C-alpha positions as CSV (number, residue, x, y, z in Angstrom):
1,X,0.0,0.0,0.0
2,X,1.1,3.6,-0.6
3,X,0.7,7.2,0.5
4,X,1.5,10.4,-1.3
5,X,2.1,13.8,0.5
6,X,1.3,17.1,-1.2
7,X,0.6,20.6,0.2
8,X,-1.2,21.9,-2.9
9,X,-2.9,18.8,-4.3
10,X,-0.6,19.0,-7.4
11,X,3.1,18.7,-6.6
12,X,4.1,15.5,-4.8
13,X,6.5,16.1,-2.0
14,X,6.8,12.5,-0.8
15,X,5.6,9.0,-1.8
16,X,5.9,5.8,0.2
17,X,5.1,2.4,-1.2
18,X,6.0,0.2,1.8
19,X,3.0,0.7,4.1
20,X,1.2,-2.4,5.4
21,X,-2.3,-3.1,4.0
22,X,-4.7,-0.4,5.2
23,X,-8.5,0.0,5.0
24,X,-9.1,3.6,6.0
25,X,-7.5,6.9,7.0
26,X,-8.6,9.9,9.1
27,X,-7.1,13.2,10.1
28,X,-7.7,15.0,13.4
29,X,-5.9,16.7,16.3
30,X,-2.9,17.2,14.0
31,X,-2.4,13.6,13.1
32,X,-3.3,11.1,10.4
33,X,-4.4,7.6,11.5
34,X,-4.5,4.5,9.3
35,X,-6.4,1.3,10.3
36,X,-6.4,-2.2,8.8
37,X,-6.2,-6.0,9.2
38,X,-5.2,-7.5,12.6
39,X,-6.2,-4.3,14.5
40,X,-3.5,-2.3,12.7
41,X,-3.4,1.4,13.8
42,X,-0.6,3.7,12.6
43,X,-0.3,7.4,13.1
44,X,1.7,10.3,11.5
45,X,2.0,14.0,12.1
46,X,3.1,14.7,8.6
47,X,2.0,11.8,6.4
48,X,5.7,10.9,5.8
49,X,6.9,9.2,9.0
50,X,4.4,6.6,10.2
51,X,4.8,5.5,13.8
52,X,3.0,4.3,17.0
53,X,2.0,1.0,15.4
54,X,-0.6,-1.0,17.4
55,X,-2.0,-4.4,16.5
56,X,-4.7,-6.8,17.7
57,X,-4.4,-10.1,15.8
58,X,-7.7,-11.3,14.3
59,X,-9.4,-7.9,14.8
60,X,-9.8,-6.5,11.3
61,X,-10.5,-2.8,11.5
62,X,-12.2,-1.2,8.5
63,X,-13.1,2.3,9.5
64,X,-11.6,5.2,11.4
65,X,-13.1,8.6,12.0
66,X,-12.2,11.7,13.9
67,X,-15.2,12.8,16.0
68,X,-13.9,16.2,16.9
69,X,-12.7,14.9,20.2
70,X,-11.2,11.5,19.5
71,X,-10.4,8.9,16.8
72,X,-12.8,5.9,16.7
73,X,-11.6,2.8,14.9
74,X,-14.2,0.1,14.2
75,X,-15.1,-2.9,12.0
76,X,-13.6,-5.7,14.0
77,X,-14.5,-7.6,17.1
78,X,-13.4,-4.7,19.3
79,X,-13.5,-1.0,18.7
80,X,-10.8,1.4,19.9
81,X,-10.7,5.1,20.7
82,X,-7.8,7.5,21.0
83,X,-7.7,11.3,21.7
84,X,-4.2,11.6,20.2
85,X,-3.9,8.7,17.6
86,X,-1.1,7.3,19.7
87,X,-2.5,5.8,22.8
88,X,-5.6,3.6,22.2
89,X,-8.3,2.3,24.6
90,X,-10.3,-0.8,23.7
91,X,-14.1,-0.6,24.0
92,X,-15.9,-3.5,25.8
93,X,-17.5,-4.6,22.5
94,X,-17.7,-3.8,18.8
95,X,-19.4,-0.7,17.4
96,X,-21.8,-1.5,14.5
97,X,-20.7,-0.2,11.2
C-alpha cells in the first residue's frame, strides 16, 4: 500500500510504497491515523513518517473517524478510541458499522 504527500494537491513532496495493508484513514488533532487488518493502527503527524503502530491479531479494523474529540476505529470484534492517535483504549464490545 502507498501514500503520497502534497501541500497543494498538485506537486508531490513525498511518496511511500511500503505501508502495510490499510483500509481507512482519518485526520484529526494534527495527526493522520490508518487502520487495517489485525487491528492495525498507525499514526503520523506529517504523512511521511508513520509510527506508533498498534495491532490486535484477528481484529480486522475497517473504519476510522475523527469525532472532533477522538479517533474511533471500528469494524472488528473490538472498537478502539484515542484522543491523540497514539494511545488507544479498547471498548468493551464492537461498534456497529
